[in-house]
TORMI-442195 format. One record per residue: z, y, x of N, C-alpha, C in turn. Coordinates in steps of 0.2 Angstrom, whole numbers, padded with zeros to 4 digits, always signed. Atoms other than C-alpha are relative to their C-alpha. Layout:
BEGIN
ZYXZYXZYX/...
This chain:
BEGIN
+0005+0003-0005+0183-0158-0070-0005-0004-0005/+0006+0003+0004+0166-0164-0077-0002-0006+0005/+0002+0006-0003+0162-0182-0072-0007-0002-0002/+0007+0002+0001+0143-0185-0071-0003-0004+0005/+0003+0004-0005+0134-0199-0063+0004-0003+0006/-0004+0003-0005+0149-0206-0054+0003+0005+0005/-0003-0005-0005+0153-0190-0045+0004+0006-0003/-0004-0005+0003+0163-0175-0048-0003+0007+0001/+0004-0006-0001+0153-0159-0052+0005+0006+0001/-0004-0005-0001+0160-0143-0046+0004+0000+0006/-0004+0002-0006+0169-0151-0031-0003+0000+0006/+0003+0001-0006+0164-0148-0014+0003-0005+0004/-0003+0005-0004+0167-0162-0001+0004+0003+0005/-0005-0003-0005+0181-0160+0011-0004+0002+0007/+0004-0002-0006+0176-0152+0028+0001-0006+0005/+0000+0005-0004+0171-0164+0041+0004+0001+0007/-0003-0001-0006+0181-0166+0057-0003-0004+0005/+0003+0003-0006+0174-0170+0074+0005+0000+0005/-0006+0000-0004+0186-0176+0087-0003-0001+0007/+0002+0001-0007+0184-0174+0106+0006+0000+0004/-0007+0000-0004+0199-0180+0117+0005+0001-0005/-0006-0002+0004+0214-0172+0109-0001+0006-0004/+0002-0006+0004+0205-0157+0101-0004-0002-0006/+0004+0001+0006+0198-0157+0084-0003+0006-0003/+0003-0005+0003+0186-0146+0076-0001-0001-0007/+0000+0001+0008+0188-0144+0057-0006+0004-0002/+0006-0003+0003+0175-0137+0045+0000+0008+0001/+0000-0007-0001+0181-0119+0049-0001+0002+0007/+0002-0002-0007+0176-0120+0067+0006+0002+0005/-0006-0002-0004+0194-0117+0074+0003-0006+0003/-0002+0006-0003+0200-0129+0087+0008+0000-0002/-0007+0002+0001+0217-0137+0083+0002-0005+0004/-0003+0005-0005+0228-0146+0095+0003-0006-0004/-0002+0006+0004+0231-0164+0089+0005-0004+0005/-0005+0004-0004+0246-0175+0095-0004-0006+0003/+0003+0006-0003+0240-0189+0107+0004-0006-0002/-0003+0006+0002+0244-0206+0102+0000-0006+0005/+0000+0005-0005+0242-0215+0118+0002+0003+0007/-0001-0003-0007+0248-0212+0136-0006+0003+0003/+0005-0003-0004+0238-0200+0146+0003+0004+0006/-0002-0004-0006+0239-0191+0163-0002+0007-0001/+0003-0007+0000+0237-0173+0165+0006+0005-0001/-0005-0006+0001+0246-0156+0165-0001+0004-0006/+0002-0003+0006+0238-0150+0149+0003-0004-0006/-0004+0003+0005+0251-0155+0136+0005+0005-0003/-0004-0004+0003+0263-0149+0124+0007-0004+0000/-0007+0003-0001+0282-0153+0127+0005+0004-0004/-0005-0003+0004+0295-0148+0114-0002+0006-0004/+0001-0006+0004+0288-0131+0109-0008+0001+0000/+0008-0001+0001+0270-0126+0103-0002+0005+0006/+0003-0004-0005+0260-0119+0118+0004-0001+0007/-0004+0001-0006+0273-0125+0131-0001-0007+0003/+0001-0005-0005+0270-0128+0145-0007+0003+0001/+0007-0002+0000+0252-0124+0142-0004-0003+0006/+0004+0003-0005+0239-0127+0156+0002+0002+0007/-0002-0003-0006+0248-0119+0170+0004-0006+0004/-0003+0006-0004+0253-0132+0184+0008+0002+0001/-0007-0002-0001+0269-0122+0188+0005-0001-0006/-0004+0001+0006+0275-0123+0170+0001-0007-0001/+0000+0007+0001+0271-0141+0169+0006-0003+0004/-0005+0003-0004+0282-0145+0184+0007+0003-0002/-0006-0002+0003+0296-0134+0177+0002-0004-0006/-0002+0004+0006+0295-0144+0161+0002-0007+0002/-0002+0006-0002+0296-0160+0170+0007+0000+0003/-0007-0001-0003+0311-0154+0180+0005+0000-0006/-0005-0001+0005+0320-0149+0164+0001-0007-0004/+0000+0006+0003+0316-0166+0156+0005-0005+0004/-0004+0004-0005+0323-0174+0172+0008+0002-0001/-0007-0002+0000+0339-0164+0171+0003-0002-0007/-0002+0002+0007+0341-0167+0152+0002-0007+0000/-0002+0007-0001+0341-0186+0156+0006-0001+0004/-0006+0001-0004+0354-0184+0169+0006+0002-0003/-0006-0002+0004+0365-0174+0158+0002-0005-0006/-0002+0005+0004+0364-0188+0145+0004-0005+0003/-0003+0006-0003+0369-0201+0157+0007+0003+0002/-0007-0003-0001+0384-0189+0163+0004+0000-0006/-0004+0000+0006+0390-0187+0146+0002-0007-0003/-0001+0007+0002+0388-0206+0143+0006-0003+0004/-0005+0004-0005+0400-0210+0158+0006+0005+0002/-0006-0004-0002+0412-0195+0160+0006-0002-0004/-0007+0002+0003+0430-0197+0156+0004+0007+0001/-0003-0006-0001+0436-0179+0154+0006+0001-0004/-0006-0001+0004+0448-0180+0140+0005-0005+0000/-0006+0004+0000+0465-0187+0142+0003+0000-0007/-0003+0001+0007+0471-0193+0125+0007-0002+0000/-0007+0002+0002+0489-0193+0120+0000-0002-0007/+0000+0003+0007+0492-0204+0105+0005+0003-0004/-0005-0003+0005+0505-0193+0098-0001+0007-0001/+0001-0007+0002+0505-0176+0089-0007+0002-0001/+0007-0003+0001+0491-0164+0087-0005+0000+0006/+0005+0001-0005+0484-0167+0104-0005-0006-0001/+0004+0006+0002+0477-0183+0097-0006+0003-0005/+0005-0003+0004+0467-0173+0084-0004+0005+0004/+0004-0004-0005+0461-0160+0097-0004-0005+0004/+0004+0005-0004+0456-0175+0108-0006-0003-0004/+0005+0003+0004+0446-0183+0094-0005+0005-0002/+0005-0005+0001+0438-0166+0090-0005+0001+0006/+0003-0001-0006+0433-0164+0108-0005-0005+0001/+0004+0005-0001+0426-0181+0109-0006+0000-0005/+0005-0001+0005+0416-0178+0093-0005+0005+0002/+0004-0005-0003+0409-0162+0101-0004-0003+0005/+0004+0003-0006+0404-0171+0117-0005-0005-0003/+0005+0005+0002+0396-0185+0107-0006+0003-0004/+0005-0004+0003+0386-0172+0097-0005+0003+0005/+0004-0003-0005+0380-0164+0112-0004-0005+0004/+0004+0005-0003+0375-0180+0120-0006-0003-0004/+0006+0002+0005+0365-0186+0105-0005+0005+0000/+0005-0006+0000+0357-0169+0104-0005+0000+0006/+0004+0000-0006+0351-0170+0122-0004-0006+0000/+0003+0006+0000+0346-0188+0120-0007+0001-0004/+0005-0001+0005+0335-0183+0105-0005+0005+0003/+0005-0004-0003+0327-0169+0115-0004-0003+0005/+0004+0004-0005+0322-0181+0129-0005-0004-0004/+0005+0004+0004+0315-0192+0115-0006+0004-0002/+0006-0004+0002+0305-0178+0108-0005+0002+0005/+0005-0001-0006+0298-0174+0125-0004-0006+0001/+0004+0006-0001+0293-0192+0127-0006-0001-0005/+0005+0000+0005+0283-0190+0111-0006+0004+0001/+0007-0003-0002+0270-0180+0120-0004-0005+0003/+0004+0006-0003+0264-0197+0127-0003+0002+0007/+0002-0002-0007+0262-0188+0144+0003-0005+0005/-0003+0005-0005+0265-0201+0158+0004+0003+0005/-0005-0004-0004+0273-0188+0169+0006+0001-0003/-0007-0001+0004+0286-0184+0156+0003-0007-0001/-0003+0007+0001+0289-0203+0153+0003-0002+0007/-0002+0002-0006+0291-0206+0172+0007+0004+0002/-0006-0004-0002+0303-0191+0175+0006-0001-0005/-0006+0002+0005+0314-0196+0159+0003-0006+0003/-0003+0007-0002+0316-0214+0165+0003+0001+0007/-0003-0001-0006+0319-0208+0183+0007+0004-0001/-0006-0004+0001+0332-0195+0177+0006-0004-0003/-0005+0005+0002+0341-0209+0167+0002-0004+0006/-0002+0005-0005+0341-0220+0182+0004+0004+0005/-0004-0004-0005+0347-0206+0194+0007+0001-0003/-0007-0002+0004+0361-0201+0181+0004-0006+0000/-0004+0006+0001+0366-0219+0179+0003-0002+0007/-0002+0001-0007+0367-0221+0198+0005+0004+0002/-0005-0005-0001+0377-0206+0200+0007-0001-0004/-0006+0000+0004+0389-0208+0186+0002-0006-0003/-0002+0006+0003+0388-0225+0179+0001-0006+0004/+0000+0006-0004+0386-0237+0193+0006+0000+0005/-0006-0001-0005+0401-0230+0204-0002-0001+0007/+0002+0001-0007+0391-0232+0220+0003+0005+0004/-0003-0006-0004+0397-0215+0226+0007+0001-0001/-0007-0001+0001+0415-0217+0220+0004-0003+0006/-0004+0002-0006+0428-0218+0234+0005-0005-0002/-0005+0005+0002+0440-0227+0223-0003-0003-0006/+0003+0003+0006+0435-0240+0210+0004+0002-0006/-0003-0003+0006+0438-0235+0192+0006-0004-0002/-0006+0003+0003+0455-0239+0184-0001+0001-0007/+0001-0001+0008+0450-0242+0166+0006-0001-0003/-0006+0000+0004+0463-0239+0153-0003-0005-0006/+0002+0005+0005+0461-0255+0142-0007-0001+0000/+0007+0001-0001+0444-0258+0149-0005+0006-0001/+0004-0006+0002+0438-0240+0145-0002+0004+0006/+0002-0004-0005+0428-0230+0158-0003+0007-0002/+0003-0006+0002+0421-0216+0147+0004+0002-0006/-0002-0003+0006+0426-0205+0133-0004-0002-0006/+0005+0002+0006+0411-0210+0122-0002-0007+0000/+0003+0007+0001+0405-0227+0116-0007+0000+0003/+0007+0001-0002+0389-0233+0124-0005+0001-0005/+0005-0001+0005+0373-0228+0116-0004-0006-0001/+0003+0006+0001+0366-0243+0108-0007+0001-0004/+0007-0001+0004+0348-0246+0101+0001-0004-0006/
């Protein structure tokens, strides 16, 4: 590199970017989708996968429904009590492995919901919160339970609560 007059000879300046909304035009004149950094309304978004749901209203509604269901599943896994643990023998090991598997699935689904929220789309945010609320109402609040829970040593779930 040859430095003359405070500049760098032989080096071209970086391409200029112009931004309009969430689209950017770089020096090569090809549009590139940028991630939004503020909440916005609209069906034109990218949720979890590049190009999905696109600009089709039906696919956007399907994406919202899937985020809603994922949030309900996270709440179900957080409050279910499927594994009956026997403190003796190899059943204890199997129960521990099953609980670990359930925890892994729950955390994975929770991260998928979080990644969907990173689209900053208000519709996605609302259905995720609504899905968690409905899931908690159905599985955590015991509103629809005919019999009150009989916790074993204060425990109503296989998994520890998700804490922040």
